[in-house]
C-alpha positions as CSV (number, residue, x, y, z in Angstrom):
1,M,-1.3,89.7,-89.4
2,P,-3.0,87.0,-87.9
3,L,-4.1,84.4,-90.3
4,L,-8.0,85.1,-89.9
5,E,-7.1,89.1,-90.5
6,R,-5.1,88.0,-93.9
7,L,-8.3,86.3,-95.3
8,K,-10.5,89.1,-93.9
9,F,-8.3,91.5,-96.5
10,L,-8.8,89.3,-99.4
11,A,-12.6,89.8,-98.3
12,I,-12.3,93.8,-98.4
13,F,-10.1,94.0,-101.3
14,S,-13.2,91.9,-103.3
15,A,-15.4,94.1,-101.8
16,N,-13.8,97.5,-103.0
17,L,-12.9,95.8,-106.4
18,D,-16.8,95.3,-106.8
19,E,-17.5,99.2,-106.3
20,F,-14.7,99.5,-108.8
21,F,-16.4,98.0,-111.6
22,M,-19.5,99.0,-110.7
23,V,-18.7,102.6,-110.5
24,R,-15.7,103.2,-112.4
25,M,-15.1,100.7,-114.9
26,A,-19.0,101.0,-115.5
27,G,-18.5,104.9,-116.1
28,L,-16.1,104.5,-118.7
29,K,-18.0,101.8,-120.6
30,R,-21.0,104.2,-120.7
31,R,-19.2,106.9,-121.9
32,V,-17.4,104.8,-124.5
33,R,-21.3,103.4,-125.6
34,T,-22.2,106.9,-126.0
35,G,-19.6,107.6,-128.4
36,D,-17.7,109.7,-126.0
37,D,-14.1,107.9,-126.2
38,T,-11.6,111.1,-125.3
39,A,-10.0,111.0,-121.6
40,G,-7.2,113.3,-122.0
41,P,-4.7,114.4,-125.0
42,T,-2.6,111.1,-125.2
43,A,-5.2,108.5,-124.2
44,S,-9.0,107.1,-124.7
45,R,-11.2,106.0,-122.6
46,R,-11.1,102.5,-124.2
47,R,-7.7,102.4,-124.0
48,N,-7.9,103.2,-120.2
49,I,-10.7,100.2,-119.8
50,G,-8.1,98.0,-121.3
51,A,-4.9,99.3,-119.0
52,A,-7.3,98.8,-115.9
53,A,-8.4,95.6,-116.7
54,A,-4.9,94.1,-117.3
55,R,-3.8,95.9,-113.8
56,V,-7.2,94.0,-112.4
57,H,-6.3,90.6,-113.9
58,D,-2.8,90.7,-112.3
59,L,-4.2,91.4,-108.6
60,V,-6.8,88.9,-109.1
61,D,-4.3,86.3,-110.1
62,A,-2.4,87.1,-107.2
63,Q,-5.3,87.1,-104.9
64,H,-6.3,83.7,-106.3
65,R,-2.6,82.7,-105.7
66,C,-2.1,84.0,-102.0
67,F,-5.5,82.0,-100.8
68,R,-4.6,78.9,-102.7
69,D,-0.8,78.4,-101.9
70,D,-0.4,80.6,-98.5
71,L,-3.6,80.6,-96.6
72,Q,-5.7,77.7,-97.3
73,P,-2.6,75.2,-96.2
74,L,-2.0,77.5,-93.1
75,L,-6.1,77.4,-92.4
76,A,-5.5,73.8,-92.6
77,S,-2.8,73.3,-90.3
78,E,-5.2,75.6,-88.0
79,G,-8.0,73.1,-88.1
80,I,-10.0,75.1,-90.3
81,V,-10.7,73.2,-93.7
82,L,-12.8,74.1,-96.6
83,V,-14.2,70.5,-97.5
84,R,-14.6,69.6,-101.5
85,P,-17.2,67.7,-102.6
86,K,-15.1,64.8,-103.8
87,E,-13.7,64.7,-100.0
88,V,-17.0,64.2,-97.9
89,G,-17.4,61.7,-96.2
90,E,-20.5,59.5,-95.3
91,E,-21.4,61.1,-91.9
92,H,-21.1,64.0,-93.8
93,Q,-23.1,63.3,-96.7
94,R,-26.0,62.3,-94.5
95,F,-25.6,65.9,-92.9
96,L,-25.5,67.9,-96.2
97,A,-28.2,65.6,-97.5
98,D,-30.4,66.4,-94.8
99,Y,-29.6,70.0,-95.0
100,F,-30.4,70.0,-98.6
101,H,-33.9,68.7,-98.4
102,R,-34.7,70.6,-95.3
103,T,-33.3,74.1,-95.9
104,L,-32.0,74.2,-99.4
105,L,-34.8,72.7,-101.8
106,P,-37.5,75.1,-101.0
107,V,-35.7,78.3,-102.0
108,L,-34.0,77.0,-105.5
109,T,-35.5,77.5,-108.7
110,P,-33.7,76.1,-112.0
111,L,-33.9,78.6,-114.9
112,S,-33.5,77.1,-118.2
113,V,-31.4,78.4,-120.7
114,D,-33.0,78.2,-124.3
115,P,-33.6,79.9,-127.9
116,G,-37.3,80.0,-127.4
117,Q,-37.0,82.4,-124.4
118,P,-35.1,85.7,-122.9
119,F,-31.7,84.3,-121.0
120,P,-32.4,84.3,-117.8
121,Y,-31.6,87.5,-115.4
122,L,-28.3,87.2,-113.7
123,G,-28.5,89.8,-110.5
124,N,-25.6,91.8,-109.4
125,R,-23.0,90.4,-107.5
126,S,-25.1,87.0,-107.1
127,P,-23.1,83.7,-107.2
128,C,-25.1,81.2,-109.5
129,L,-24.7,78.0,-110.8
130,I,-24.7,77.5,-114.8
131,A,-25.5,73.6,-115.5
132,S,-24.4,71.7,-118.7
133,L,-27.2,69.1,-119.0
134,R,-28.0,66.1,-121.0
135,C,-31.1,64.7,-121.6
136,S,-31.2,61.2,-120.4
137,V,-34.9,60.1,-120.7
138,P,-36.5,60.3,-124.5
139,S,-38.9,62.8,-124.9
140,V,-40.6,64.5,-127.9
141,L,-40.4,67.7,-126.4
142,P,-36.9,69.9,-126.9
143,G,-34.6,69.6,-124.1
144,S,-32.5,72.5,-122.5
145,S,-28.6,72.0,-122.4
146,L,-28.0,74.6,-120.0
147,S,-29.8,76.1,-116.8
148,V,-28.7,78.8,-114.5
149,L,-29.4,78.3,-110.6
150,H,-28.9,81.5,-108.4
151,I,-27.3,80.4,-105.2
152,P,-29.6,81.8,-102.2
153,S,-26.5,83.4,-100.4
154,P,-28.4,86.5,-99.0
155,L,-30.8,83.9,-97.2
156,L,-28.3,81.3,-96.1
157,P,-24.7,81.2,-95.1
158,R,-22.2,81.0,-98.0
159,F,-19.9,78.7,-95.8
160,I,-22.2,75.3,-94.2
161,A,-20.8,74.5,-91.2
162,L,-20.2,71.1,-91.0
163,P,-20.4,68.7,-87.7
164,E,-16.6,68.4,-86.2
165,R,-14.7,67.1,-83.2
166,A,-14.3,69.9,-80.8
167,G,-11.4,72.4,-81.8
168,G,-12.1,71.7,-85.3
169,H,-14.2,73.7,-88.2
170,R,-14.8,72.3,-91.1
171,F,-16.9,74.1,-93.8
172,M,-18.5,73.5,-97.0
173,L,-19.0,75.9,-100.0
174,L,-23.0,76.8,-100.4
175,D,-22.2,76.0,-104.2
176,D,-20.6,72.8,-103.8
177,V,-23.6,71.7,-101.7
178,I,-25.9,72.6,-104.3
179,R,-23.7,70.5,-106.8
180,L,-23.6,67.3,-104.6
181,H,-27.7,67.1,-105.0
182,L,-28.4,68.5,-108.5
183,P,-29.5,65.3,-109.4
184,S,-32.4,66.0,-107.2
185,L,-33.6,69.3,-109.2
186,Y,-33.0,68.1,-113.0
187,K,-34.4,64.7,-112.9
188,G,-34.4,63.1,-116.4
189,Y,-31.0,64.7,-117.1
190,E,-27.7,64.0,-116.9
191,I,-25.2,66.5,-115.2
192,V,-22.3,67.1,-117.4
193,S,-20.9,70.0,-115.7
194,A,-21.6,72.7,-113.2
195,H,-19.8,75.8,-112.5
196,S,-19.8,78.8,-110.4
197,I,-20.5,82.5,-112.2
198,R,-20.9,86.0,-111.0
199,I,-21.9,88.8,-112.5
200,T,-21.2,92.5,-111.8
201,R,-23.4,95.1,-113.2
202,D,-23.3,99.0,-113.8
203,A,-24.4,100.8,-110.5
204,R,-25.4,104.0,-111.8
205,L,-28.1,105.4,-109.6
206,T,-30.1,107.9,-111.6
207,M,-33.0,110.1,-110.3
208,R,-36.1,111.1,-111.9
209,E,-37.3,114.6,-112.0
210,R,-40.2,113.7,-109.8
211,P,-40.2,116.5,-107.0
212,E,-43.4,115.3,-106.0
213,D,-42.5,111.9,-104.9
214,V,-39.2,111.4,-104.0
215,L,-39.2,108.3,-102.7
216,A,-41.1,106.7,-105.6
217,S,-38.2,108.2,-108.0
218,M,-35.6,106.6,-105.4
219,E,-37.7,103.3,-105.8
220,E,-37.6,103.3,-109.5
221,S,-34.2,104.3,-110.2
222,L,-33.3,101.3,-107.5
223,R,-35.4,98.8,-109.8
224,E,-33.5,100.3,-113.1
225,R,-30.2,99.5,-111.4
226,G,-30.9,96.2,-110.7
227,L,-31.3,95.5,-114.6
228,A,-28.0,97.5,-115.4
229,T,-25.5,96.5,-118.0
230,A,-23.4,93.8,-117.0
231,V,-19.5,95.1,-116.7
232,R,-17.9,91.7,-115.5
233,L,-17.8,88.3,-115.4
234,Q,-16.3,85.8,-113.0
235,H,-16.1,82.1,-113.4
236,D,-14.7,79.0,-112.5
237,A,-11.7,78.5,-114.6
238,D,-12.4,75.1,-115.8
239,L,-16.1,76.6,-117.1
240,P,-16.5,75.3,-120.5
241,V,-15.5,77.3,-123.6
242,D,-18.7,77.0,-125.4
243,T,-20.6,78.1,-121.8
244,L,-18.3,81.0,-121.8
245,A,-19.0,82.0,-124.8
246,T,-22.9,81.9,-124.8
247,L,-22.2,84.1,-121.4
248,R,-20.1,86.5,-123.2
249,D,-22.6,87.0,-126.1
250,E,-25.8,87.0,-123.9
251,L,-24.1,89.8,-121.7
252,A,-22.5,91.5,-124.0
253,L,-18.9,91.5,-122.4
254,E,-15.6,91.8,-123.8
255,P,-12.5,88.9,-123.3
256,Q,-10.6,91.7,-121.1
257,D,-14.2,91.7,-118.9
258,V,-14.0,88.2,-118.4
259,Y,-12.2,86.9,-114.7
260,A,-11.3,83.0,-114.1
261,G,-10.7,81.7,-110.4
262,E,-9.9,78.5,-109.0
263,G,-12.7,77.0,-107.4
264,F,-13.8,80.6,-105.7
265,T,-15.4,83.4,-107.1
266,A,-16.6,85.8,-104.5
267,F,-14.0,86.4,-102.3
268,S,-15.6,89.1,-100.8
269,D,-17.9,86.2,-98.9
270,L,-14.8,85.6,-96.9
271,L,-16.0,88.0,-94.5
272,Q,-18.6,85.7,-93.5
273,L,-16.0,82.8,-92.8
274,H,-14.1,85.2,-90.9
275,A,-17.0,85.9,-88.4
276,A,-17.5,81.8,-88.3
277,V,-14.5,80.9,-86.7
278,D,-14.3,81.7,-83.4
279,A,-10.7,81.7,-82.8
280,P,-9.4,84.8,-80.9
281,G,-5.8,84.0,-81.3
282,L,-6.4,84.3,-85.2
283,K,-8.0,87.5,-84.9
284,D,-7.0,91.0,-84.1
285,R,-7.1,91.6,-80.2
286,P,-10.5,93.8,-79.8
287,S,-10.0,97.3,-79.4
288,P,-10.4,98.5,-75.9
289,R,-13.3,100.3,-75.2
290,I,-13.3,104.2,-74.5
291,V,-15.0,105.1,-71.0
């Protein structure tokens, strides 16, 4: 398979897995919550959930190994590089600072996590950063130790193209661009850590019995689906244990519902990288048009 098609397949696999969690796993969990735990004469729905989760963990681990150990080195050999924050040179720092202040800053809204207010809502399949903070300026007011920041990936590309010589392709993940500039958002705080997370929620669509207004009924059901129960948490592998415990408690998730990744939580976004690289030799040939 051409290299970028292998990359695309990882994205397709993840998109399909999202649907599996939103529909199949969510359906099983919904039945268990209502007390219906019988799936057949020799198994229970709870047991099926555990078996499916174990299999998915194995598949996701293989996916991460494939990307990290096989595809990334091959991409780099073709001049396609994902730049990490520690690898940014002065020219790229200037470019990213300008991009952050002109494009990113106006659409970012930090949300504090503290006992005095409800836990911030995390959208379905919406990547977020969760930052651990330490107040660096004395204050009589209580300070928040955690903050959530939604990554505006529907508005902006997930992979930011960096200035590069002809024939080369350098990108930085949108999450990492934000990480580099977090001090601009949290003045008076020290950034202890910042990690990517992603929630998958139940996608059940329940139509109300309102035959007089089908459109209004559909809109109401879609709004409710957006607030549905969480069924999976994806996170960076080095997310602090106490932060992970907070997320699990707030989202009511079991240990088997939590999936750690190495520096990348949404492989489905690799479709954007596939489209952004103009390298016909690394993609399938276009199908001939039928006249």
